[in-house]
N, C-alpha and C positions, 0 to 999 in steps of 0.2 A: 190350352194347357200342354206344356211341356214335358217331354218324357227324357228322363236323365238315362246315361249310359251307366252301367255296374262297373265301377272301378275299384281298385285297391288302393284305400286310403291310410295315411298315416294315423288319422284320427279313429280308424275302425279296429275294432278288437279282433277283426279276422286278418288284419293285416300283418305281415312278416315284418314290418318295419314300423317302430314306435320310437326310434331315437330321437329327442329333442334336440333342437339346435340352438346354441347360444346365438345371442345376438351379435356378440362381438367377434363370431366365426363367419357370418351370414354374408354372402358376396351378392353383387349383382351383374346380371347378364343385359347387356343393351342389344335391341334389335332394330337397326335403321339407324343413319347418321345424317340425316338431312337436317333441314333449318332446325326443327324441335329436337332431334337425336344429338345434334353436335351441342348444343347450348346445354343440354341435360349433361352431356360428357364433360362439358368444360367444367361446369358448376361443382359435379361430384369430383372431379380431378382435383381441383382445387380446394375443395373443402373437406373432402375426405380420401385421400390418396391411400391406395389400395383396394379400395371399394368395389370397383368395377373389375371384373374377371376377366370378361371378355365382350366383344363388339361385333355383332355382325353387320356387314355392308355387301351391297349388290356388287361391288367393284372394289376389291382391296388395293388395287395398284393406284387407285384415283389420288390425287393431289388433294389433302384437307387441311383447315387451318386448325387442327387438332392434334396434339402430339401423343401418339399411341404407337408403340412398338410392333403390334400383329394384329390386324384387322383379320376377320375371319368371314370367308366367304359363303360359310354355311349356316342358315340360323338354327338348323336343327341340332347342331353341335354345342350351339351356346343354351339352347334350352335343356339338354342332355347334360351338360357340365355338373358334376357333382359337386362344385364349388359355388352353383350361381345357385340361390334360392330365392332372389326375387328377380323376376323377368320384365323388364320394360320394354313394352311394345311401341315403337315410334315408327313404322312401316306404313299404317294406314292401310283403308280398305278391309274388303270384307273376304278376300281371297286368302293368301298365305298367310295373312296376320291372323284370322281366323283359326286356321289350323294351328298355327304356333300357339296361339294362347290356350286353345284347347288341352295342346300337348304337354304344356306347363301345369295348367290345372290338374291334369290326370295325373301328374307327378305330385301334386300336392304343394306347389310353388306359387308362391304370392305373385300377383299379376299387376303392373300398373300400367296404364294406358292412357292417351289422349284420343284416342280413335272413336269419335262420335259415332260415325258410321255403324261401327260393328256395335256398341253398346245400344244405339237407337233402334237397332233391329234385331238382335239378338242378346241384349244385357240380362233381361229376365234369366233367361235358359243359361245365361252363363254364371250369373251368380248363384243361380239355384245347383250348377254343376259344382263351383267352388265352395258351396256349404257342405255339398256331399263330401269332397275330398279333403276337406279342411285347410284349404286354400283363401286367401283373402282375392277380392277382385276390387282394385281402386281406381277411380277415373274423374278425379276432380278437374283434370284438366281437359275434360271432353266438353264441357261448358263455360264459356267465359273467361277462358284464358286464366289470368290470375284471380279472379274473383271467387271466393270461398265459398260458393253457395252449396255445392254438393255437400260438403263436409257440414254445411249449418242444418241443411235438411236431414241429414242421416244422423247427426247429434243432437245440438240444442234444441231442434225443432221437431224431431222425430215424433213426441207427442203431441204435436199442434195440430188444432183441427184447423186446416187449410181451406180459405173460400177461393184464393185465386192465385195464380203463380205465372210468370212470365214478363216480357218487356221486350228491349231493342236486345236481340241476340246474336246479331251477324254484323261484323265490322264493315265488312266490303259493301254491303247495301248501306248501311250508316254513312259511311264516307261518300258515295254517290249520290245520295238525296242530299248531303249537307253541301256537296259541290253544285247540285242544280240550286238548291236555294240560294247560293252565290253567283247565280247566273249562268252557268253550264247547263248545255243540254244533256240528255241521257247518255249519247255517244261518247260526248267529250269526258264526261265524269268517269265514266268507266273505263276509259283508256288512261286517263290519269292515274286513278286506283289500280291498273296494271303497271304502270310505268313506276310507280312507287312501291311495289309489291303488296299492296293491299288485295289485290285480286290476282287469280290466277288466270294461265293464258285461255283456258276455258273455264268461264265464269258461273256456268250454268247452276253448278250446286248451289252457289251464293245467291245469285239474282232471281232464280227461280223458286226459292225458298226452302228447297231441298235441306241445307246446313241447318237453319233455324228452327224447321220441324225437327230435324234429328235432336238438337238441343232441347227444344220443347217436349218431346215425349220422354226424354231423361229427368227432366225436372217434375213432369206430371206423374211420373211414376213413383218418385222418390215423395212428392207432397199428398198423393191421394192413396200411398199404398197399395198399388195394383199394379200387375204388369202392364206396361205399355211402350207400344211399338210406333215408329214414325210413319210408315205406310198407311196407318188409319188415322191421319190427321187430314183434315181439309187444309189447302195450302194454295196462295198465291204468290205470286213474285212481283217484282217489280219493272219486268220490261216493256210495260205497256206504258207507262208514265211518261208525261211530258213536262215542260218547264210550265205551261198553263195549268196544268193542275196544282203544280206548286204555288204558282202564283195565286191560283184562286184560292187557296188555303190561307196562305198569307195576309190576304186581302181580309179574311176573317179571323185574324188572331190565332191561325192552326198551322201546324209544321206536319209535313209529311214524313212519317216512320215507318220502316216494316217491323210491325209487332207479332209476337209470339205468344199466344195467351192460353191458360187453361183454366177455367174456373167453374165452381159449382152455380147452377141456374138455382132459381127459386124453388123448382120441383124435387130438389136433390140430386138431377144428373148432373153429368159433367159435359161442360161443352169447351171447344177448343179450336183452334186454327192459327194459321201463319197468313196475315195478310199486311198490303200497305193501308195505312190509316191516317185519318187526319187526326191530331192530338192539340190540346190548347198549350200554347206557347209556355203556360207556367206549370204545367203536369212535368213529374218525374220522368216520363218516358220521351219527353220533347228536349230533355238537356243534353243529351249526348251529342258529341261534335266528332266528325272524323270518325276512327274506326273504334271509338269508345261502346261500350257495351252498359247497359242498365238492367238489373232483374230486380222485381217487386214481388214480396210474398204478403198476402194479407191473410190474416189469421184470427180466430176468436180470442185466442189470448195474447198472442205476441201485438196485434195490431197490425199497422204498416211498416214492413222494415224494407229498405232499400239497399241494395248493393249495387257499386257502380266503379268501373275500373277498365283498364285495356283489356280487350277481350279475344284478341289475336297476336299473334307473331311468335316469333321463337323464344324470345327472353320470357316474354308473360306465361307462354304455356309452360316453358321449362320450370318455371318457379312452382307451378302447381305441381308438375310431375316429381320435384324433387322431394315437395313436402310428402308427398304421397311415399315417396321410395325410404323415407326416413321413418315415417309410420309403419311401413312394414318392417322394416329392419329393427324396430323397436317391438315388434310383434304386437302391436294394439290391435284389437278385436274390435274397433270403433267403425268398420265399414256397415253399411245398411243391409239390413236381413233379406233374403228374397223376397220379394212382394208376394202375398198369399192370393188365392182366390182367382177368379175368373180375369180376362184381360181387360183392360179399361176400354170401355166403348164410349168414345165421345162424339156427342152430335156438334155440327159444325157450328162455330162461332157466330152469334147474333149480336148485330149493332146496328144505329141509325146508319143510314148512308147520304151522301151527297151526290146529286145527279147533276152534273155539268153539262149544259146544253149547247148547241151551235150558236144560238142566238144571244148567247152569254147570260143567260140566267142560271141560276144553282137553287135546285130542289131540293129538300130534305124528305126523305122518308123513313119511318120509323120500322124497326125489328126486322130487319132483312139477315137471312143466314148466308154465311160465308158461300154456301154451294147454290145460291139463288140468286146472286149478282148478275151472271149472265142474263139469266131471265128478267130479271128488271131493267137492265138495259134494253133488251129487245121491247118490253113494253114501249119506249119512246122512239123505236125506231130509227131512223137514220140521223134524227137531230140529237142523238146523244154523244158527249165527247167522252165521259168517263162516270162511273159509280163506283166511289170510294167510301168505304166505311169511316164513320165519324166515332172517337173513343170517347166514351163517356164512363165514368167509373159507377158502379152500381149504387144506389141510394143507402 
């Protein structure tokens, strides 16, 4: 459970400030002007001239492909600017960005962010803090780029009894696995992803599954209405996969994908995890190619809903950020309420596995938990080459 600091809020009867701000007078402050931030700035400058009041960057003297008269070197000045009512955080990470988001929320300012690291590790706390100060916290862009899954879960699906949520949530790993399916080995596929800008110079957050785990924690919290953080989720990355693993799946009508899934088990508990898995080629999870993402929701009333599209990149992410900015400017109170109750404690995702042996045989074993895959491999000794889950939808 989270302990909230005591702050003075514009929605608090004890607060000395209760002045309402009209939508027309509200201004935007932008923190960070990298790939996403610069795309957000260009869109807002073109569509809503005068809306952005200030932009904070690390180096105000750096040449940029954005026409702006006066970049600010101090992000705290932007947050404290009285003409700024919506703070857009595009810095990333959980250090300075966290401090700035807290400062904005404490002042009752609405916050828009694409920072999945921050939302997945401290989102429930920040949402509760924002509710306390009368601010809003919007983070559509933190999951799936331009795919509007956060807004769907917080809005039209808010009362849905969700059984399962997840899918292919990381564009970098999907690009790598698609390239391996086309014949590249892992190192070649990753190098190509880096060359094309789909992978960072240090790709560990993506290939080790951290990025997908962050996104899954955000989705699981919204779907199951419980505080959810990513460090609690079982996780495996794609670094140990080979072309032989891809080929073994293709021979059986299966495609390798990095899946991030949370679902309600038969006994009512939640199981979740991130793992490479074999998926039948006609399944929704097998369809995205390259850097595309797909998210599926299974619910009692809504049935099966699938959301697919570009899950990364400056323009796709900026599309979601700008939509959140406009919603904040219109003073819509359509964000998800802070999740109540105890933290979501999810057991490790369970699934059948395919065990590939050195002699060419591929064996299937039922119901192995994600955190027991290494133990399963040890049972086969030196003759085992890989143990990979096989995704099957629940009956």
